Structure formats: structure tokens, C-alpha cells
C-alpha positions as CSV (number, residue, x, y, z in Angstrom):
1,M,68.5,71.3,92.6
2,L,70.8,74.2,93.7
3,K,73.1,73.4,90.9
4,N,70.7,75.3,88.6
5,Y,70.5,78.4,90.7
6,P,73.9,80.2,90.9
7,I,72.2,83.5,92.0
8,L,70.4,81.7,94.9
9,K,73.7,80.1,96.0
10,L,75.4,83.5,95.8
11,K,72.6,85.1,97.9
12,M,73.0,82.4,100.6
13,F,76.7,83.0,100.7
14,L,76.2,86.8,101.0
15,F,73.7,86.3,103.8
16,F,76.0,84.2,106.0
17,G,79.2,86.0,105.0
18,S,77.7,89.4,105.9
19,S,76.6,87.9,109.2
20,I,80.3,87.6,110.2
21,S,80.6,91.4,109.5
22,A,77.7,92.0,111.8
23,L,79.5,90.4,114.7
24,V,82.8,92.2,113.8
25,V,81.3,95.6,113.5
26,S,78.6,95.5,116.2
27,F,80.2,93.4,118.9
28,L,83.9,93.1,118.5
29,P,84.5,96.6,120.0
30,L,82.3,95.7,122.9
31,Y,84.2,92.4,123.4
32,F,87.5,94.3,123.6
33,Q,86.0,96.9,125.9
34,A,84.8,94.1,128.2
35,K,88.5,92.8,128.3
36,G,89.6,96.2,129.6
37,I,90.9,97.7,126.3
38,T,90.5,101.4,126.0
39,N,88.5,103.2,123.3
40,S,91.8,104.6,121.9
41,Q,93.3,101.1,121.7
42,I,90.2,99.7,120.1
43,G,90.4,102.5,117.6
44,L,94.0,101.6,116.8
45,F,93.1,97.9,116.5
46,L,90.4,98.8,114.0
47,A,92.7,101.2,112.2
48,L,95.4,98.5,112.0
49,G,92.9,96.1,110.4
50,T,92.0,98.7,107.8
51,F,95.6,99.4,107.2
52,V,96.2,95.7,106.5
53,G,93.2,95.7,104.2
54,L,94.7,98.6,102.3
55,F,97.4,96.2,101.0
56,A,95.4,93.0,101.0
57,Q,92.5,94.2,98.9
58,P,94.5,95.2,95.8
59,I,96.5,91.9,96.0
60,W,93.4,89.7,96.1
61,G,91.7,91.8,93.4
62,Y,94.7,91.6,91.1
63,L,94.9,87.8,91.6
64,S,91.2,87.5,90.9
65,D,91.5,89.4,87.6
66,K,94.8,87.7,86.7
67,F,93.4,84.1,87.1
68,K,89.9,85.1,86.0
69,T,88.2,83.7,89.2
70,V,86.5,85.3,92.2
71,K,85.3,82.0,93.6
72,K,88.7,80.5,94.3
73,I,90.0,83.7,95.8
74,L,87.0,83.8,98.1
75,I,87.6,80.2,99.3
76,V,91.2,81.1,100.2
77,C,90.0,84.2,102.1
78,M,87.4,82.2,103.9
79,C,90.0,79.6,105.0
80,G,92.2,82.4,106.3
81,M,89.3,84.0,108.2
82,V,88.5,80.7,110.0
83,I,92.1,80.3,111.1
84,G,92.3,84.0,112.1
85,I,89.1,83.8,114.3
86,G,90.3,80.7,116.0
87,W,93.6,82.4,116.8
88,L,92.4,85.9,117.8
89,F,90.0,84.7,120.6
90,Q,92.7,82.6,122.3
91,L,94.8,85.7,123.2
92,E,95.2,88.0,126.2
93,S,98.3,90.0,125.3
94,L,97.4,93.3,123.5
95,I,100.4,92.9,121.2
96,W,99.4,89.4,120.1
97,I,95.8,90.5,119.7
98,F,97.1,93.1,117.2
99,V,99.2,90.5,115.4
100,A,96.3,87.9,115.1
101,G,93.9,90.7,114.2
102,S,96.2,91.7,111.3
103,F,96.2,88.1,110.1
104,F,92.4,88.0,110.3
105,Y,91.9,91.3,108.6
106,F,94.2,90.3,105.7
107,F,91.5,87.9,104.6
108,F,88.4,89.5,106.1
109,T,88.7,92.9,104.4
110,S,88.7,91.4,100.9
111,L,85.6,89.2,101.5
112,F,83.0,91.9,100.7
113,P,84.6,93.7,97.8
114,L,85.1,90.3,96.1
115,S,81.6,89.3,96.9
116,D,80.2,92.6,95.6
117,N,82.3,92.2,92.4
118,L,80.9,88.7,91.9
119,A,77.3,89.9,92.6
120,K,77.7,92.8,90.1
121,R,79.1,90.6,87.4
122,T,76.5,87.8,88.0
123,G,73.7,90.3,88.0
124,D,74.8,91.8,84.7
125,E,75.3,88.4,83.2
126,H,71.8,87.2,84.2
127,N,70.1,90.6,83.7
128,V,69.3,90.8,87.5
129,S,69.6,94.0,89.6
130,F,72.9,94.1,91.5
131,G,71.1,95.6,94.4
132,S,68.6,92.8,94.7
133,I,71.5,90.3,95.0
134,R,73.5,92.6,97.3
135,S,70.5,93.0,99.6
136,W,70.9,89.5,100.9
137,G,74.1,90.4,102.5
138,S,72.3,93.3,104.3
139,F,69.5,90.9,105.3
140,G,72.1,88.6,106.9
141,F,73.8,91.5,108.7
142,S,70.5,92.8,110.2
143,V,69.1,89.4,111.2
144,I,72.3,88.3,113.0
145,S,72.7,91.8,114.6
146,L,69.3,91.5,116.2
147,G,69.7,87.9,117.2
148,S,73.1,88.5,118.6
149,G,71.8,91.4,120.7
150,F,69.4,89.1,122.5
151,L,72.0,86.4,122.7
152,F,74.8,88.5,124.2
153,S,72.4,90.2,126.6
154,A,71.6,86.8,128.0
155,I,75.1,85.1,128.0
156,G,77.5,88.1,127.7
157,V,79.7,89.3,124.8
158,K,82.6,87.2,126.1
159,Y,81.2,84.3,124.1
160,L,81.5,86.2,120.8
161,A,84.0,83.7,119.4
162,F,81.5,80.8,119.1
163,P,78.9,82.3,116.8
164,M,81.6,84.1,114.8
165,L,83.5,80.9,114.1
166,G,80.3,79.0,113.3
167,L,79.2,81.5,110.8
168,A,82.7,81.6,109.2
169,V,82.6,77.8,108.7
170,I,79.2,77.9,107.2
171,S,80.3,80.6,104.8
172,L,83.4,78.6,103.8
173,L,81.2,75.6,103.0
174,L,78.8,77.7,100.9
175,S,81.7,79.3,99.0
176,F,82.5,76.0,97.3
177,G,79.1,76.1,95.6
178,L,79.6,79.6,94.0
179,Q,79.9,80.0,90.3
180,D,82.3,82.4,88.7
181,A,80.9,85.1,86.3
182,K,82.4,86.1,83.0
183,S,85.2,88.6,82.9
184,G,87.2,90.4,80.2
185,T,89.4,88.4,77.9
186,K,92.4,90.8,78.0
187,K,95.3,89.7,80.2
188,V,95.9,91.8,83.3
189,N,99.4,93.2,84.0
190,I,100.3,94.2,87.5
191,K,101.6,97.5,86.2
192,E,98.1,98.4,85.2
193,I,97.1,98.9,88.8
194,G,99.2,102.1,88.7
195,Q,96.8,103.5,86.1
196,F,94.2,104.1,88.8
197,F,96.6,106.6,90.4
198,K,97.5,108.4,87.2
199,N,93.9,109.2,86.2
200,P,93.2,112.7,87.7
201,T,89.4,112.2,87.4
202,L,89.5,108.9,89.3
203,L,91.8,110.4,91.9
204,T,89.4,113.3,92.4
205,F,86.5,110.9,92.6
206,F,88.3,108.7,95.2
207,L,89.3,111.8,97.3
208,L,85.8,113.2,97.4
209,V,84.1,109.8,98.2
210,S,86.7,109.5,101.0
211,F,85.4,112.6,102.8
212,I,81.9,110.9,103.0
213,S,82.9,107.2,103.4
214,M,85.3,108.0,106.2
215,T,82.4,109.1,108.3
216,H,80.6,105.9,107.6
217,R,83.6,103.9,108.7
218,V,84.0,105.9,111.9
219,N,80.4,105.3,112.7
220,D,80.8,101.6,112.2
221,S,83.7,101.6,114.7
222,F,82.1,103.7,117.4
223,I,78.3,103.7,117.2
224,S,78.1,100.8,119.6
225,L,80.4,102.5,122.1
226,Y,78.5,105.8,121.7
227,L,75.2,104.0,122.4
228,F,76.7,102.5,125.6
229,S,77.9,106.0,126.6
230,I,74.3,107.3,126.5
231,G,72.8,104.4,128.4
232,G,72.5,101.6,125.9
233,N,73.2,97.8,126.3
234,E,74.0,94.7,124.2
235,M,70.3,94.2,123.3
236,L,70.0,97.8,122.0
237,V,73.2,97.4,120.0
238,G,71.5,94.5,118.3
239,W,68.4,96.5,117.6
240,L,70.5,99.5,116.4
241,W,72.2,97.5,113.7
242,F,69.1,95.5,112.8
243,L,67.1,98.6,112.0
244,G,69.9,100.3,110.2
245,V,70.9,97.4,108.0
246,L,67.3,96.2,107.4
247,S,66.6,99.6,105.8
248,E,69.8,99.1,103.8
249,A,68.6,95.6,102.6
250,V,65.2,97.0,101.6
251,L,66.7,99.8,99.5
252,F,69.2,97.4,97.9
253,F,66.3,94.9,97.1
254,F,64.2,97.6,95.4
255,S,67.2,99.4,93.8
256,G,66.0,98.4,90.3
257,I,63.0,100.7,90.9
258,W,64.6,103.8,92.4
259,F,68.1,103.8,91.0
260,N,68.9,105.4,87.6
261,S,72.4,104.4,86.4
262,K,72.6,107.4,84.1
263,H,73.3,109.9,86.9
264,P,75.4,108.1,89.6
265,I,77.1,111.3,90.9
266,K,73.7,112.9,91.8
267,Y,73.1,110.0,94.2
268,I,76.5,110.5,95.9
269,I,75.6,114.2,96.4
270,L,72.3,113.2,97.9
271,A,74.0,110.7,100.2
272,G,76.5,113.3,101.4
273,F,73.6,115.6,102.4
274,I,71.8,112.9,104.3
275,Y,75.0,111.8,106.0
276,T,75.6,115.4,107.2
277,V,72.1,115.8,108.6
278,R,72.3,112.4,110.3
279,W,75.7,113.1,112.1
280,V,74.4,116.4,113.4
281,M,71.3,114.8,114.8
282,I,73.3,112.0,116.5
283,A,75.7,114.5,118.0
284,F,72.9,116.0,120.1
285,I,71.1,112.7,121.0
286,K,71.2,111.7,124.7
287,D,68.4,109.1,124.6
288,P,69.1,105.6,123.2
289,A,65.5,105.3,122.0
290,V,65.9,108.4,119.9
291,L,69.1,107.1,118.4
292,L,67.3,103.9,117.4
293,S,64.5,105.8,115.8
294,I,66.8,107.6,113.3
295,Q,68.9,104.6,112.6
296,V,66.9,103.9,109.4
297,L,69.0,106.7,107.9
298,H,72.0,104.3,108.0
299,G,70.6,102.2,105.2
300,I,69.5,105.1,103.1
301,C,72.9,106.9,103.4
302,F,75.0,103.8,102.6
303,T,72.9,102.3,99.9
304,V,72.5,105.6,97.9
305,L,76.3,106.3,98.3
306,F,77.4,102.8,97.4
307,M,75.1,102.3,94.4
308,G,76.1,105.7,93.0
309,A,79.9,105.1,93.6
310,I,80.0,101.6,92.2
311,E,78.0,102.5,89.1
312,Y,80.3,105.4,88.3
313,L,83.4,103.2,89.0
314,Y,82.3,100.3,86.7
315,K,81.6,102.7,83.9
316,A,85.1,104.3,84.3
317,V,87.1,101.0,84.6
318,P,87.6,98.3,81.8
319,Q,85.8,95.0,82.4
320,E,89.0,93.0,82.8
321,M,90.2,95.3,85.5
322,Q,86.9,95.6,87.5
323,A,87.9,93.3,90.4
324,T,91.1,95.2,90.8
325,G,89.4,98.5,90.4
326,H,86.8,97.5,93.0
327,M,89.6,96.6,95.4
328,V,91.5,99.8,94.8
329,F,88.3,101.8,95.3
330,M,87.6,100.0,98.6
331,G,91.2,100.3,99.7
332,V,91.3,104.1,99.1
333,T,87.8,105.2,100.0
334,F,87.1,102.8,102.9
335,G,90.7,101.7,103.7
336,I,92.8,104.8,104.1
337,T,89.8,106.7,105.5
338,G,89.2,103.8,107.9
339,I,92.7,104.1,109.2
340,I,92.4,107.8,109.8
341,G,88.9,107.7,111.1
342,S,89.3,104.8,113.5
343,S,92.6,106.1,115.0
344,V,91.7,109.8,115.2
345,G,88.1,109.0,116.0
346,G,89.1,107.0,119.1
347,M,91.2,109.9,120.3
348,I,88.4,112.5,119.8
349,F,86.0,110.1,121.6
350,D,88.4,109.7,124.6
351,V,89.7,113.3,124.8
352,F,86.5,115.2,124.0
353,S,83.2,113.2,123.6
354,G,81.1,111.2,121.3
355,S,79.2,114.3,120.3
356,A,82.4,116.1,119.3
357,L,83.2,113.1,117.1
358,Y,79.9,113.1,115.3
359,L,80.1,116.9,114.7
360,T,83.5,116.4,113.1
361,M,82.0,113.7,110.9
362,A,79.2,116.0,109.8
363,V,81.8,118.6,108.6
364,S,83.7,115.9,106.6
365,A,80.5,114.7,104.9
366,F,79.5,118.2,104.1
367,I,82.9,118.9,102.4
368,G,82.5,115.7,100.3
369,M,79.0,116.8,99.3
370,I,80.1,120.3,98.2
371,G,83.0,118.7,96.3
372,F,80.8,116.4,94.4
373,I,78.6,119.3,93.3
374,F,81.6,120.9,91.6
375,F,82.7,117.5,90.3
376,Y,79.3,116.9,88.7
377,Y,79.2,120.1,86.8
378,K,82.8,119.8,85.7
379,E,82.1,116.3,84.3
380,K,78.9,117.6,82.7
381,S,80.9,120.4,81.0
382,K,83.1,117.8,79.3
383,E,80.2,116.2,77.6
384,V,80.2,117.1,73.9
385,P,76.7,117.4,72.4
386,R,76.1,115.6,69.2
387,P,75.7,117.8,66.1
388,V,72.1,118.0,64.8
389,E,71.6,116.3,61.5
390,G,69.4,117.8,59.0
């Protein structure tokens, strides 16, 4: 019966695929910390993974556009992830952990941009809200985060490899049931990737989003460690991510009601403001319970930012280049910023404190917000009003 429901099969894939991300983001730093790796080294590992993704994402996006298939590229990435997970957790040497981690991230970092691209195209093709499809990934992330918190509180985070590998295998099997969406008919040339870096408006857009998205990536890397530093534990880490990503899932699910595609930049400005307020609040929190209580802002910040940014991008990029454009966008705004944020963030955390790190993030988000206010009015001034007929 599932043969008649491509959207349902895509939702199932997003649910389990995002579950892997829940373990990587929420518990992989804690796994390494339990092995005696320092915060700075963990930051460098995460930065290295992002650096690998910076090159991997445009490659997979280009191949997807060139061969007009997202499904087959996803299958290849899932196979690589399964191998990478099996390899990574066998190692003790820090150097080899970095090598195996690079292999894993070469495939893992492209999983979600490709999935989002397929969800966006499938939603447009079937006249279904992109957010309502994307929300299933957030549901998967939140459910697994909560369940894993209880699990690892009972058995210890040292057993992270088993659920991570199991979810990867399930996602691989589900990927064979996906259905490709329609793409543009124009053939894609690899030289066209360079167009993204010759368009001054897109470059400005990427730069300003990076000031905000960098803070999101840094938080992903260090929020679990910060929670531990103020007295949290594995169970609270699970609750932390459950509450945050559940709010994200709800907003994605109802995005057809609250999101207006005509003004995407306004949503990015709003997200920048909320991010700024959120980071300032976290910087002064010393009670894990208080941190949990404001974690719902995680979903609000990310969903508003992501919906606004993706809508603007897909309006600015030709259909036949959308997978590549999506990958370049993720590589620049979440890739380069992730490298800077994870490496520098770990040093700030170690040398100063978690509070100093979050205050730095607040400044970055505020700069991005102010920049987008100017960007919005500059773009608005370019609009040429139609002459009145009469």
C-alpha cells in the first residue's frame, strides 16, 4: 500500500534519518568527553567534520542535479554513513578518530540538505507544505533525543554506537522506497556552480545568514557540554533536545498557517532578534531547569530562520540548479560558519567559560539581524512599481 504514498515514505525516511542527527549532535560530544577528549579537541573534530562537508555538499548536490536524482545520491550517502559509523566507534587513537570522522561526515553532512531538497520539490509537486513534510525529521530528532537520554542515563553513553548504527541501517532500507521529484530539464554544467559566487546579492545574503547560522551551529556543538557544566546529566540532555526540536517540529508542521512566502527576509530578521535574546538569556543561566524551560526557543529560532532562508534561496535560484544551490547554501552558511564556530567556540569555552561563548554568539546574531534590516530595504528599493493604467 505504501507504493501509493511517496510523501508518507519520505516522512518515514526523514523521521529515522534525523534520528541519527539527534545522536550525533546530542551525544557524540559526550561520548568523546567520556573517552577523555578535551572540549577543544571535540570542537576541532566537529569543525573538521564541517570542513569536510563544505566540499562534500556541493559535490553531492551537483551530482544530484546532473543526473536528475536525489534518491540514488541519498542511497550512496546512507551506505557511506553505515560504513563510517562502524569504523569510527572501533578506534581509540585521536588521529584515526579524526580520519574516520572525516569519512563519516563526507556522507552525513549531505544527508539533510538532500532530504530537504527532496521534501521541498515533493511538496511543491503535490501541493503540500514543505514545512509539514520537514516536520517529520524534527519529530524523529526530538523523540530519539528524549529516548536516548533515558537510555544513556541507564547504560552509559559508551554504548552510543549501537543505536546509531541501527538507525542508520533502518534509514538506508527506507531510502530504497523514496521517489524522486521532478527537476528542471536544462542540463547542468559544473561551471555554473561558480555563478553562486559571482552574484553580489546572493553573496551578501550568504554572509548575513552566516552571522546568525554560525551561532546555531555553535550551540549544537556545545549546548550539551554547557548543560553538564551547570550540573546537568545525560537524561537532561535528552529532555533538552526533545523540548527544543519538538517545538521545531510543531512550527514546521503548521508552517502553512503562519509562514507567508512573499516576505522571507522579514522572517530572517525576526529569527536574528530571537536568537540574540536567547543567547543572552543562556549566558546567565546557572540552573539546568531554567535552561530546559527556555529551550522551546530553539525550535522557534531555527524554523523561522530556515523557512525564510530557503524560500528566498529557491526564488533566487533556477529550478535545475536548486539541489546545487541548496548544497552551496548549506556549505557556506552552516559549513564555513560551523568550522569557525566549532573550533573557536571550543577555545572560548575552555579558556573563558560557557557564558562568554554565548555572549559572543549573541553579538554575532545581532550583527546578522541588523545587516538583514539594511538588506531588506535595499532589496525593496530595487522593486520597480508597475505604471498605473488608465
